[in-house]
mmCIF file as Biopython writes it, N, C-alpha, C and O atoms, coordinates in Angstrom:
data_model
#
loop_
_atom_site.group_PDB
_atom_site.id
_atom_site.type_symbol
_atom_site.label_atom_id
_atom_site.label_alt_id
_atom_site.label_comp_id
_atom_site.label_asym_id
_atom_site.label_entity_id
_atom_site.label_seq_id
_atom_site.pdbx_PDB_ins_code
_atom_site.Cartn_x
_atom_site.Cartn_y
_atom_site.Cartn_z
_atom_site.occupancy
_atom_site.B_iso_or_equiv
_atom_site.auth_seq_id
_atom_site.auth_asym_id
_atom_site.pdbx_PDB_model_num
ATOM 1   N N  . MET A ? 1  ? 30.327 174.138 28.262 1.0 0.0 1  A 1 
ATOM 2   C CA . MET A ? 1  ? 29.507 174.854 27.327 1.0 0.0 1  A 1 
ATOM 3   C C  . MET A ? 1  ? 28.659 173.827 26.584 1.0 0.0 1  A 1 
ATOM 4   O O  . MET A ? 1  ? 29.106 172.709 26.329 1.0 0.0 1  A 1 
ATOM 5   N N  . LYS A ? 2  ? 27.443 174.210 26.242 1.0 0.0 2  A 1 
ATOM 6   C CA . LYS A ? 2  ? 26.548 173.343 25.497 1.0 0.0 2  A 1 
ATOM 7   C C  . LYS A ? 2  ? 27.019 173.253 24.048 1.0 0.0 2  A 1 
ATOM 8   O O  . LYS A ? 2  ? 27.423 174.255 23.459 1.0 0.0 2  A 1 
ATOM 9   N N  . SER A ? 3  ? 26.967 172.062 23.482 1.0 0.0 3  A 1 
ATOM 10  C CA . SER A ? 3  ? 27.329 171.868 22.080 1.0 0.0 3  A 1 
ATOM 11  C C  . SER A ? 3  ? 26.271 172.489 21.187 1.0 0.0 3  A 1 
ATOM 12  O O  . SER A ? 3  ? 25.087 172.475 21.522 1.0 0.0 3  A 1 
ATOM 13  N N  . CYS A ? 4  ? 26.688 173.032 20.054 1.0 0.0 4  A 1 
ATOM 14  C CA . CYS A ? 4  ? 25.735 173.623 19.117 1.0 0.0 4  A 1 
ATOM 15  C C  . CYS A ? 4  ? 25.174 172.581 18.149 1.0 0.0 4  A 1 
ATOM 16  O O  . CYS A ? 4  ? 24.344 172.925 17.308 1.0 0.0 4  A 1 
ATOM 17  N N  . VAL A ? 5  ? 25.601 171.318 18.239 1.0 0.0 5  A 1 
ATOM 18  C CA . VAL A ? 5  ? 25.117 170.297 17.308 1.0 0.0 5  A 1 
ATOM 19  C C  . VAL A ? 5  ? 24.053 169.380 17.904 1.0 0.0 5  A 1 
ATOM 20  O O  . VAL A ? 5  ? 23.286 168.765 17.162 1.0 0.0 5  A 1 
ATOM 21  N N  . ASP A ? 6  ? 23.994 169.279 19.233 1.0 0.0 6  A 1 
ATOM 22  C CA . ASP A ? 6  ? 22.968 168.452 19.882 1.0 0.0 6  A 1 
ATOM 23  C C  . ASP A ? 6  ? 22.838 168.888 21.334 1.0 0.0 6  A 1 
ATOM 24  O O  . ASP A ? 6  ? 23.838 169.130 22.010 1.0 0.0 6  A 1 
ATOM 25  N N  . LYS A ? 7  ? 21.590 168.987 21.813 1.0 0.0 7  A 1 
ATOM 26  C CA . LYS A ? 7  ? 21.342 169.457 23.181 1.0 0.0 7  A 1 
ATOM 27  C C  . LYS A ? 7  ? 21.862 168.505 24.245 1.0 0.0 7  A 1 
ATOM 28  O O  . LYS A ? 7  ? 22.034 168.913 25.394 1.0 0.0 7  A 1 
ATOM 29  N N  . ASN A ? 8  ? 22.120 167.247 23.900 1.0 0.0 8  A 1 
ATOM 30  C CA . ASN A ? 8  ? 22.619 166.263 24.864 1.0 0.0 8  A 1 
ATOM 31  C C  . ASN A ? 8  ? 24.141 166.182 24.906 1.0 0.0 8  A 1 
ATOM 32  O O  . ASN A ? 8  ? 24.700 165.344 25.613 1.0 0.0 8  A 1 
ATOM 33  N N  . LEU A ? 9  ? 24.813 167.052 24.150 1.0 0.0 9  A 1 
ATOM 34  C CA . LEU A ? 9  ? 26.278 167.068 24.136 1.0 0.0 9  A 1 
ATOM 35  C C  . LEU A ? 9  ? 26.811 168.359 24.736 1.0 0.0 9  A 1 
ATOM 36  O O  . LEU A ? 9  ? 26.194 169.418 24.613 1.0 0.0 9  A 1 
ATOM 37  N N  . ALA A ? 10 ? 27.958 168.259 25.383 1.0 0.0 10 A 1 
ATOM 38  C CA . ALA A ? 10 ? 28.703 169.429 25.859 1.0 0.0 10 A 1 
ATOM 39  C C  . ALA A ? 10 ? 29.922 169.586 24.952 1.0 0.0 10 A 1 
ATOM 40  O O  . ALA A ? 10 ? 30.308 168.647 24.256 1.0 0.0 10 A 1 
ATOM 41  N N  . ARG A ? 11 ? 30.526 170.774 24.962 1.0 0.0 11 A 1 
ATOM 42  C CA . ARG A ? 11 ? 31.656 171.037 24.068 1.0 0.0 11 A 1 
ATOM 43  C C  . ARG A ? 11 ? 32.770 171.773 24.800 1.0 0.0 11 A 1 
ATOM 44  O O  . ARG A ? 11 ? 32.532 172.657 25.623 1.0 0.0 11 A 1 
ATOM 45  N N  . ILE A ? 12 ? 33.991 171.376 24.472 1.0 0.0 12 A 1 
ATOM 46  C CA . ILE A ? 12 ? 35.185 172.088 24.939 1.0 0.0 12 A 1 
ATOM 47  C C  . ILE A ? 12 ? 36.024 172.396 23.704 1.0 0.0 12 A 1 
ATOM 48  O O  . ILE A ? 12 ? 36.339 171.491 22.931 1.0 0.0 12 A 1 
ATOM 49  N N  . ASP A ? 13 ? 36.389 173.660 23.509 1.0 0.0 13 A 1 
ATOM 50  C CA . ASP A ? 13 ? 37.262 174.049 22.397 1.0 0.0 13 A 1 
ATOM 51  C C  . ASP A ? 13 ? 38.712 173.892 22.832 1.0 0.0 13 A 1 
ATOM 52  O O  . ASP A ? 13 ? 39.031 174.040 24.012 1.0 0.0 13 A 1 
ATOM 53  N N  . PHE A ? 14 ? 39.593 173.592 21.874 1.0 0.0 14 A 1 
ATOM 54  C CA . PHE A ? 14 ? 41.007 173.459 22.210 1.0 0.0 14 A 1 
ATOM 55  C C  . PHE A ? 14 ? 41.879 173.993 21.083 1.0 0.0 14 A 1 
ATOM 56  O O  . PHE A ? 14 ? 41.440 174.121 19.940 1.0 0.0 14 A 1 
ATOM 57  N N  . LYS A ? 15 ? 43.126 174.301 21.431 1.0 0.0 15 A 1 
ATOM 58  C CA . LYS A ? 15 ? 44.157 174.666 20.466 1.0 0.0 15 A 1 
ATOM 59  C C  . LYS A ? 15 ? 45.448 174.021 20.929 1.0 0.0 15 A 1 
ATOM 60  O O  . LYS A ? 15 ? 45.921 174.279 22.035 1.0 0.0 15 A 1 
ATOM 61  N N  . GLN A ? 16 ? 46.019 173.174 20.070 1.0 0.0 16 A 1 
ATOM 62  C CA . GLN A ? 16 ? 47.261 172.482 20.414 1.0 0.0 16 A 1 
ATOM 63  C C  . GLN A ? 16 ? 48.457 173.381 20.125 1.0 0.0 16 A 1 
ATOM 64  O O  . GLN A ? 16 ? 48.333 174.386 19.425 1.0 0.0 16 A 1 
ATOM 65  N N  . SER A ? 17 ? 49.608 173.016 20.664 1.0 0.0 17 A 1 
ATOM 66  C CA . SER A ? 17 ? 50.813 173.825 20.488 1.0 0.0 17 A 1 
ATOM 67  C C  . SER A ? 17 ? 51.245 173.906 19.023 1.0 0.0 17 A 1 
ATOM 68  O O  . SER A ? 17 ? 51.938 174.849 18.640 1.0 0.0 17 A 1 
ATOM 69  N N  . ASN A ? 18 ? 50.848 172.930 18.199 1.0 0.0 18 A 1 
ATOM 70  C CA . ASN A ? 18 ? 51.204 172.967 16.777 1.0 0.0 18 A 1 
ATOM 71  C C  . ASN A ? 18 ? 50.221 173.803 15.957 1.0 0.0 18 A 1 
ATOM 72  O O  . ASN A ? 18 ? 50.355 173.882 14.736 1.0 0.0 18 A 1 
ATOM 73  N N  . GLY A ? 19 ? 49.241 174.427 16.605 1.0 0.0 19 A 1 
ATOM 74  C CA . GLY A ? 19 ? 48.291 175.298 15.939 1.0 0.0 19 A 1 
ATOM 75  C C  . GLY A ? 19 ? 46.972 174.644 15.567 1.0 0.0 19 A 1 
ATOM 76  O O  . GLY A ? 19 ? 46.038 175.333 15.157 1.0 0.0 19 A 1 
ATOM 77  N N  . THR A ? 20 ? 46.878 173.332 15.702 1.0 0.0 20 A 1 
ATOM 78  C CA . THR A ? 20 ? 45.636 172.628 15.398 1.0 0.0 20 A 1 
ATOM 79  C C  . THR A ? 20 ? 44.546 173.047 16.372 1.0 0.0 20 A 1 
ATOM 80  O O  . THR A ? 20 ? 44.746 173.026 17.586 1.0 0.0 20 A 1 
ATOM 81  N N  . GLU A ? 21 ? 43.394 173.429 15.835 1.0 0.0 21 A 1 
ATOM 82  C CA . GLU A ? 21 ? 42.251 173.803 16.656 1.0 0.0 21 A 1 
ATOM 83  C C  . GLU A ? 21 ? 41.128 172.804 16.451 1.0 0.0 21 A 1 
ATOM 84  O O  . GLU A ? 21 ? 41.035 172.164 15.403 1.0 0.0 21 A 1 
ATOM 85  N N  . GLY A ? 22 ? 40.289 172.679 17.443 1.0 0.0 22 A 1 
ATOM 86  C CA . GLY A ? 22 ? 39.155 171.777 17.316 1.0 0.0 22 A 1 
ATOM 87  C C  . GLY A ? 22 ? 38.252 171.847 18.523 1.0 0.0 22 A 1 
ATOM 88  O O  . GLY A ? 22 ? 38.329 172.755 19.350 1.0 0.0 22 A 1 
ATOM 89  N N  . LYS A ? 23 ? 37.383 170.838 18.588 1.0 0.0 23 A 1 
ATOM 90  C CA . LYS A ? 23 ? 36.412 170.765 19.678 1.0 0.0 23 A 1 
ATOM 91  C C  . LYS A ? 23 ? 36.315 169.324 20.156 1.0 0.0 23 A 1 
ATOM 92  O O  . LYS A ? 23 ? 36.498 168.385 19.381 1.0 0.0 23 A 1 
ATOM 93  N N  . VAL A ? 24 ? 36.032 169.165 21.413 1.0 0.0 24 A 1 
ATOM 94  C CA . VAL A ? 24 ? 35.690 167.863 21.961 1.0 0.0 24 A 1 
ATOM 95  C C  . VAL A ? 24 ? 34.234 167.957 22.389 1.0 0.0 24 A 1 
ATOM 96  O O  . VAL A ? 24 ? 33.885 168.780 23.235 1.0 0.0 24 A 1 
ATOM 97  N N  . ASN A ? 25 ? 33.390 167.125 21.813 1.0 0.0 25 A 1 
ATOM 98  C CA . ASN A ? 25 ? 31.979 167.039 22.180 1.0 0.0 25 A 1 
ATOM 99  C C  . ASN A ? 25 ? 31.794 165.740 22.950 1.0 0.0 25 A 1 
ATOM 100 O O  . ASN A ? 25 ? 32.321 164.699 22.556 1.0 0.0 25 A 1 
ATOM 101 N N  . PHE A ? 26 ? 31.053 165.801 24.038 1.0 0.0 26 A 1 
ATOM 102 C CA . PHE A ? 26 ? 30.833 164.596 24.830 1.0 0.0 26 A 1 
ATOM 103 C C  . PHE A ? 26 ? 29.448 164.627 25.439 1.0 0.0 26 A 1 
ATOM 104 O O  . PHE A ? 26 ? 28.853 165.687 25.634 1.0 0.0 26 A 1 
ATOM 105 N N  . SER A ? 27 ? 28.949 163.435 25.737 1.0 0.0 27 A 1 
ATOM 106 C CA . SER A ? 27 ? 27.584 163.307 26.245 1.0 0.0 27 A 1 
ATOM 107 C C  . SER A ? 27 ? 27.441 163.952 27.613 1.0 0.0 27 A 1 
ATOM 108 O O  . SER A ? 27 ? 28.321 163.842 28.468 1.0 0.0 27 A 1 
ATOM 109 N N  . ARG A ? 28 ? 26.314 164.627 27.802 1.0 0.0 28 A 1 
ATOM 110 C CA . ARG A ? 28 ? 25.956 165.211 29.096 1.0 0.0 28 A 1 
ATOM 111 C C  . ARG A ? 28 ? 25.070 164.266 29.896 1.0 0.0 28 A 1 
ATOM 112 O O  . ARG A ? 28 ? 24.726 164.557 31.041 1.0 0.0 28 A 1 
ATOM 113 N N  . ILE A ? 29 ? 24.701 163.139 29.301 1.0 0.0 29 A 1 
ATOM 114 C CA . ILE A ? 29 ? 23.786 162.188 29.923 1.0 0.0 29 A 1 
ATOM 115 C C  . ILE A ? 29 ? 24.559 161.229 30.824 1.0 0.0 29 A 1 
ATOM 116 O O  . ILE A ? 29 ? 25.504 160.584 30.371 1.0 0.0 29 A 1 
ATOM 117 N N  . PHE A ? 30 ? 24.171 161.128 32.082 1.0 0.0 30 A 1 
ATOM 118 C CA . PHE A ? 30 ? 24.843 160.244 33.039 1.0 0.0 30 A 1 
ATOM 119 C C  . PHE A ? 30 ? 24.842 158.811 32.512 1.0 0.0 30 A 1 
ATOM 120 O O  . PHE A ? 30 ? 23.795 158.285 32.133 1.0 0.0 30 A 1 
ATOM 121 N N  . GLY A ? 31 ? 26.009 158.187 32.488 1.0 0.0 31 A 1 
ATOM 122 C CA . GLY A ? 31 ? 26.149 156.800 32.069 1.0 0.0 31 A 1 
ATOM 123 C C  . GLY A ? 31 ? 26.299 156.596 30.578 1.0 0.0 31 A 1 
ATOM 124 O O  . GLY A ? 31 ? 26.606 155.487 30.140 1.0 0.0 31 A 1 
ATOM 125 N N  . GLU A ? 32 ? 26.092 157.639 29.782 1.0 0.0 32 A 1 
ATOM 126 C CA . GLU A ? 32 ? 26.231 157.519 28.333 1.0 0.0 32 A 1 
ATOM 127 C C  . GLU A ? 32 ? 27.681 157.802 27.956 1.0 0.0 32 A 1 
ATOM 128 O O  . GLU A ? 32 ? 28.224 158.848 28.314 1.0 0.0 32 A 1 
ATOM 129 N N  . GLU A ? 33 ? 28.304 156.883 27.239 1.0 0.0 33 A 1 
ATOM 130 C CA . GLU A ? 33 ? 29.706 157.005 26.856 1.0 0.0 33 A 1 
ATOM 131 C C  . GLU A ? 33 ? 29.799 157.348 25.378 1.0 0.0 33 A 1 
ATOM 132 O O  . GLU A ? 33 ? 29.772 156.461 24.524 1.0 0.0 33 A 1 
ATOM 133 N N  . ALA A ? 34 ? 29.910 158.637 25.079 1.0 0.0 34 A 1 
ATOM 134 C CA . ALA A ? 34 ? 29.997 159.120 23.701 1.0 0.0 34 A 1 
ATOM 135 C C  . ALA A ? 34 ? 30.836 160.386 23.675 1.0 0.0 34 A 1 
ATOM 136 O O  . ALA A ? 34 ? 30.442 161.408 24.237 1.0 0.0 34 A 1 
ATOM 137 N N  . THR A ? 35 ? 31.994 160.321 23.023 1.0 0.0 35 A 1 
ATOM 138 C CA . THR A ? 35 ? 32.913 161.444 22.939 1.0 0.0 35 A 1 
ATOM 139 C C  . THR A ? 35 ? 33.364 161.584 21.488 1.0 0.0 35 A 1 
ATOM 140 O O  . THR A ? 35 ? 33.620 160.589 20.811 1.0 0.0 35 A 1 
ATOM 141 N N  . TYR A ? 36 ? 33.459 162.841 21.012 1.0 0.0 36 A 1 
ATOM 142 C CA . TYR A ? 36 ? 33.831 163.118 19.631 1.0 0.0 36 A 1 
ATOM 143 C C  . TYR A ? 36 ? 34.935 164.168 19.614 1.0 0.0 36 A 1 
ATOM 144 O O  . TYR A ? 36 ? 34.759 165.278 20.117 1.0 0.0 36 A 1 
ATOM 145 N N  . PHE A ? 37 ? 36.062 163.809 19.036 1.0 0.0 37 A 1 
ATOM 146 C CA . PHE A ? 37 ? 37.217 164.685 18.895 1.0 0.0 37 A 1 
ATOM 147 C C  . PHE A ? 37 ? 37.155 165.239 17.477 1.0 0.0 37 A 1 
ATOM 148 O O  . PHE A ? 37 ? 37.357 164.499 16.514 1.0 0.0 37 A 1 
ATOM 149 N N  . VAL A ? 38 ? 36.876 166.536 17.341 1.0 0.0 38 A 1 
ATOM 150 C CA . VAL A ? 38 ? 36.594 167.132 16.038 1.0 0.0 38 A 1 
ATOM 151 C C  . VAL A ? 38 ? 37.671 168.159 15.693 1.0 0.0 38 A 1 
ATOM 152 O O  . VAL A ? 38 ? 37.895 169.112 16.439 1.0 0.0 38 A 1 
ATOM 153 N N  . THR A ? 39 ? 38.339 167.954 14.548 1.0 0.0 39 A 1 
ATOM 154 C CA . THR A ? 39 ? 39.253 168.943 13.991 1.0 0.0 39 A 1 
ATOM 155 C C  . THR A ? 39 ? 38.750 169.298 12.601 1.0 0.0 39 A 1 
ATOM 156 O O  . THR A ? 39 ? 37.752 168.743 12.140 1.0 0.0 39 A 1 
ATOM 157 N N  . GLN A ? 40 ? 39.427 170.210 11.937 1.0 0.0 40 A 1 
ATOM 158 C CA . GLN A ? 40 ? 39.019 170.622 10.599 1.0 0.0 40 A 1 
ATOM 159 C C  . GLN A ? 40 ? 39.045 169.429 9.640  1.0 0.0 40 A 1 
ATOM 160 O O  . GLN A ? 40 ? 38.259 169.380 8.694  1.0 0.0 40 A 1 
ATOM 161 N N  . GLU A ? 41 ? 39.927 168.486 9.874  1.0 0.0 41 A 1 
ATOM 162 C CA . GLU A ? 41 ? 40.120 167.368 8.959  1.0 0.0 41 A 1 
ATOM 163 C C  . GLU A ? 41 ? 39.213 166.170 9.215  1.0 0.0 41 A 1 
ATOM 164 O O  . GLU A ? 41 ? 38.852 165.462 8.275  1.0 0.0 41 A 1 
ATOM 165 N N  . GLN A ? 42 ? 38.835 165.927 10.482 1.0 0.0 42 A 1 
ATOM 166 C CA . GLN A ? 42 ? 38.133 164.681 10.776 1.0 0.0 42 A 1 
ATOM 167 C C  . GLN A ? 42 ? 37.371 164.720 12.096 1.0 0.0 42 A 1 
ATOM 168 O O  . GLN A ? 42 ? 37.575 165.600 12.932 1.0 0.0 42 A 1 
ATOM 169 N N  . VAL A ? 43 ? 36.490 163.742 12.254 1.0 0.0 43 A 1 
ATOM 170 C CA . VAL A ? 43 ? 35.797 163.496 13.514 1.0 0.0 43 A 1 
ATOM 171 C C  . VAL A ? 43 ? 36.172 162.087 13.959 1.0 0.0 43 A 1 
ATOM 172 O O  . VAL A ? 43 ? 35.994 161.123 13.215 1.0 0.0 43 A 1 
ATOM 173 N N  . ARG A ? 44 ? 36.690 161.980 15.170 1.0 0.0 44 A 1 
ATOM 174 C CA . ARG A ? 44 ? 36.999 160.671 15.741 1.0 0.0 44 A 1 
ATOM 175 C C  . ARG A ? 44 ? 36.049 160.448 16.908 1.0 0.0 44 A 1 
ATOM 176 O O  . ARG A ? 44 ? 35.917 161.303 17.784 1.0 0.0 44 A 1 
ATOM 177 N N  . SER A ? 45 ? 35.385 159.292 16.915 1.0 0.0 45 A 1 
ATOM 178 C CA . SER A ? 45 ? 34.415 159.006 17.973 1.0 0.0 45 A 1 
ATOM 179 C C  . SER A ? 45 ? 34.938 157.921 18.897 1.0 0.0 45 A 1 
ATOM 180 O O  . SER A ? 45 ? 35.671 157.023 18.482 1.0 0.0 45 A 1 
ATOM 181 N N  . PHE A ? 46 ? 34.544 158.025 20.156 1.0 0.0 46 A 1 
ATOM 182 C CA . PHE A ? 46 ? 34.974 157.094 21.189 1.0 0.0 46 A 1 
ATOM 183 C C  . PHE A ? 46 ? 33.790 156.791 22.109 1.0 0.0 46 A 1 
ATOM 184 O O  . PHE A ? 46 ? 32.914 157.635 22.299 1.0 0.0 46 A 1 
ATOM 185 N N  . GLY A ? 47 ? 33.768 155.606 22.668 1.0 0.0 47 A 1 
ATOM 186 C CA . GLY A ? 47 ? 32.775 155.245 23.662 1.0 0.0 47 A 1 
ATOM 187 C C  . GLY A ? 47 ? 31.766 154.241 23.145 1.0 0.0 47 A 1 
ATOM 188 O O  . GLY A ? 47 ? 31.482 154.175 21.948 1.0 0.0 47 A 1 
ATOM 189 N N  . SER A ? 48 ? 31.236 153.469 24.062 1.0 0.0 48 A 1 
ATOM 190 C CA . SER A ? 48 ? 30.306 152.401 23.702 1.0 0.0 48 A 1 
ATOM 191 C C  . SER A ? 48 ? 28.970 152.914 23.176 1.0 0.0 48 A 1 
ATOM 192 O O  . SER A ? 48 ? 28.219 152.149 22.571 1.0 0.0 48 A 1 
ATOM 193 N N  . ASN A ? 49 ? 28.656 154.196 23.393 1.0 0.0 49 A 1 
ATOM 194 C CA . ASN A ? 49 ? 27.400 154.766 22.903 1.0 0.0 49 A 1 
ATOM 195 C C  . ASN A ? 49 ? 27.614 155.790 21.794 1.0 0.0 49 A 1 
ATOM 196 O O  . ASN A ? 49 ? 26.705 156.565 21.496 1.0 0.0 49 A 1 
ATOM 197 N N  . ALA A ? 50 ? 28.774 155.812 21.187 1.0 0.0 50 A 1 
ATOM 198 C CA . ALA A ? 50 ? 29.105 156.816 20.169 1.0 0.0 50 A 1 
ATOM 199 C C  . ALA A ? 50 ? 28.168 156.775 18.975 1.0 0.0 50 A 1 
ATOM 200 O O  . ALA A ? 50 ? 27.955 157.801 18.328 1.0 0.0 50 A 1 
ATOM 201 N N  . GLU A ? 51 ? 27.604 155.613 18.668 1.0 0.0 51 A 1 
ATOM 202 C CA . GLU A ? 51 ? 26.711 155.501 17.505 1.0 0.0 51 A 1 
ATOM 203 C C  . GLU A ? 51 ? 25.405 156.268 17.694 1.0 0.0 51 A 1 
ATOM 204 O O  . GLU A ? 51 ? 24.717 156.551 16.713 1.0 0.0 51 A 1 
ATOM 205 N N  . ILE A ? 52 ? 25.051 156.607 18.921 1.0 0.0 52 A 1 
ATOM 206 C CA . ILE A ? 52 ? 23.812 157.353 19.183 1.0 0.0 52 A 1 
ATOM 207 C C  . ILE A ? 52 ? 23.808 158.678 18.425 1.0 0.0 52 A 1 
ATOM 208 O O  . ILE A ? 52 ? 22.768 159.095 17.914 1.0 0.0 52 A 1 
ATOM 209 N N  . TYR A ? 53 ? 24.952 159.336 18.349 1.0 0.0 53 A 1 
ATOM 210 C CA . TYR A ? 53 ? 25.059 160.632 17.692 1.0 0.0 53 A 1 
ATOM 211 C C  . TYR A ? 53 ? 25.804 160.530 16.364 1.0 0.0 53 A 1 
ATOM 212 O O  . TYR A ? 53 ? 26.339 161.524 15.875 1.0 0.0 53 A 1 
ATOM 213 N N  . GLY A ? 54 ? 25.839 159.348 15.787 1.0 0.0 54 A 1 
ATOM 214 C CA . GLY A ? 54 ? 26.571 159.108 14.550 1.0 0.0 54 A 1 
ATOM 215 C C  . GLY A ? 54 ? 26.093 159.931 13.366 1.0 0.0 54 A 1 
ATOM 216 O O  . GLY A ? 54 ? 26.872 160.191 12.449 1.0 0.0 54 A 1 
ATOM 217 N N  . ALA A ? 55 ? 24.839 160.344 13.363 1.0 0.0 55 A 1 
ATOM 218 C CA . ALA A ? 55 ? 24.289 161.116 12.249 1.0 0.0 55 A 1 
ATOM 219 C C  . ALA A ? 55 ? 24.454 162.625 12.441 1.0 0.0 55 A 1 
ATOM 220 O O  . ALA A ? 55 ? 24.061 163.403 11.572 1.0 0.0 55 A 1 
ATOM 221 N N  . VAL A ? 56 ? 25.027 163.041 13.560 1.0 0.0 56 A 1 
ATOM 222 C CA . VAL A ? 56 ? 25.205 164.469 13.828 1.0 0.0 56 A 1 
ATOM 223 C C  . VAL A ? 56 ? 26.240 165.041 12.860 1.0 0.0 56 A 1 
ATOM 224 O O  . VAL A ? 56 ? 27.290 164.438 12.636 1.0 0.0 56 A 1 
ATOM 225 N N  . ASN A ? 57 ? 25.942 166.195 12.294 1.0 0.0 57 A 1 
ATOM 226 C CA . ASN A ? 57 ? 26.860 166.864 11.378 1.0 0.0 57 A 1 
ATOM 227 C C  . ASN A ? 57 ? 27.719 167.849 12.174 1.0 0.0 57 A 1 
ATOM 228 O O  . ASN A ? 57 ? 27.283 168.965 12.457 1.0 0.0 57 A 1 
ATOM 229 N N  . PHE A ? 58 ? 28.928 167.442 12.532 1.0 0.0 58 A 1 
ATOM 230 C CA . PHE A ? 58 ? 29.804 168.305 13.325 1.0 0.0 58 A 1 
ATOM 231 C C  . PHE A ? 58 ? 30.428 169.423 12.491 1.0 0.0 58 A 1 
ATOM 232 O O  . PHE A ? 58 ? 31.000 170.357 13.053 1.0 0.0 58 A 1 
ATOM 233 N N  . PHE A ? 59 ? 30.329 169.346 11.167 1.0 0.0 59 A 1 
ATOM 234 C CA . PHE A ? 59 ? 30.948 170.347 10.303 1.0 0.0 59 A 1 
ATOM 235 C C  . PHE A ? 59 ? 29.951 171.374 9.764  1.0 0.0 59 A 1 
ATOM 236 O O  . PHE A ? 59 ? 30.360 172.414 9.247  1.0 0.0 59 A 1 
ATOM 237 N N  . GLY A ? 60 ? 28.655 171.099 9.877  1.0 0.0 60 A 1 
ATOM 238 C CA . GLY A ? 60 ? 27.651 171.990 9.309  1.0 0.0 60 A 1 
ATOM 239 C C  . GLY A ? 60 ? 26.947 172.803 10.368 1.0 0.0 60 A 1 
ATOM 240 O O  . GLY A ? 60 ? 27.419 172.944 11.496 1.0 0.0 60 A 1 
ATOM 241 N N  . GLU A ? 61 ? 25.823 173.326 9.982  1.0 0.0 61 A 1 
ATOM 242 C CA . GLU A ? 61 ? 25.017 174.122 10.901 1.0 0.0 61 A 1 
ATOM 243 C C  . GLU A ? 61 ? 24.415 173.243 11.969 1.0 0.0 61 A 1 
ATOM 244 O O  . GLU A ? 61 ? 24.002 172.116 11.694 1.0 0.0 61 A 1 
ATOM 245 N N  . GLY A ? 62 ? 24.363 173.743 13.173 1.0 0.0 62 A 1 
ATOM 246 C CA . GLY A ? 62 ? 23.768 173.004 14.269 1.0 0.0 62 A 1 
ATOM 247 C C  . GLY A ? 62 ? 22.784 173.871 15.010 1.0 0.0 62 A 1 
ATOM 248 O O  . GLY A ? 62 ? 22.302 174.873 14.483 1.0 0.0 62 A 1 
ATOM 249 N N  . LEU A ? 63 ? 22.487 173.485 16.229 1.0 0.0 63 A 1 
ATOM 250 C CA . LEU A ? 63 ? 21.610 174.264 17.075 1.0 0.0 63 A 1 
ATOM 251 C C  . LEU A ? 63 ? 22.281 175.570 17.444 1.0 0.0 63 A 1 
ATOM 252 O O  . LEU A ? 63 ? 23.507 175.675 17.417 1.0 0.0 63 A 1 
ATOM 253 N N  . ASP A ? 64 ? 21.485 176.560 17.787 1.0 0.0 64 A 1 
ATOM 254 C CA . ASP A ? 64 ? 22.035 177.838 18.223 1.0 0.0 64 A 1 
ATOM 255 C C  . ASP A ? 64 ? 22.716 177.690 19.568 1.0 0.0 64 A 1 
ATOM 256 O O  . ASP A ? 64 ? 22.241 176.947 20.427 1.0 0.0 64 A 1 
ATOM 257 N N  . ASP A ? 65 ? 23.841 178.401 19.763 1.0 0.0 65 A 1 
ATOM 258 C CA . ASP A ? 65 ? 24.481 178.456 21.070 1.0 0.0 65 A 1 
ATOM 259 C C  . ASP A ? 65 ? 23.630 179.321 21.981 1.0 0.0 65 A 1 
ATOM 260 O O  . ASP A ? 65 ? 23.269 180.441 21.621 1.0 0.0 65 A 1 
ATOM 261 N N  . ASP A ? 66 ? 23.309 178.806 23.159 1.0 0.0 66 A 1 
ATOM 262 C CA . ASP A ? 66 ? 22.541 179.597 24.129 1.0 0.0 66 A 1 
ATOM 263 C C  . ASP A ? 66 ? 23.421 180.067 25.245 1.0 0.0 66 A 1 
ATOM 264 O O  . ASP A ? 66 ? 22.952 180.748 26.157 1.0 0.0 66 A 1 
#
């Protein structure tokens, strides 16, 4: 699914067995290494290109889901 925060990111929603819900956003661009693990409490970023989307607001309004 396309991420609602940036057109170059994809998103997967998850729910852990302990009830924690969140999203994993990751780059759709070939060769770009940027992954964001987002829960209600925090955003954790991974990958050598994670700073590219460092200004993205994962908690606020984003692009419309298409």
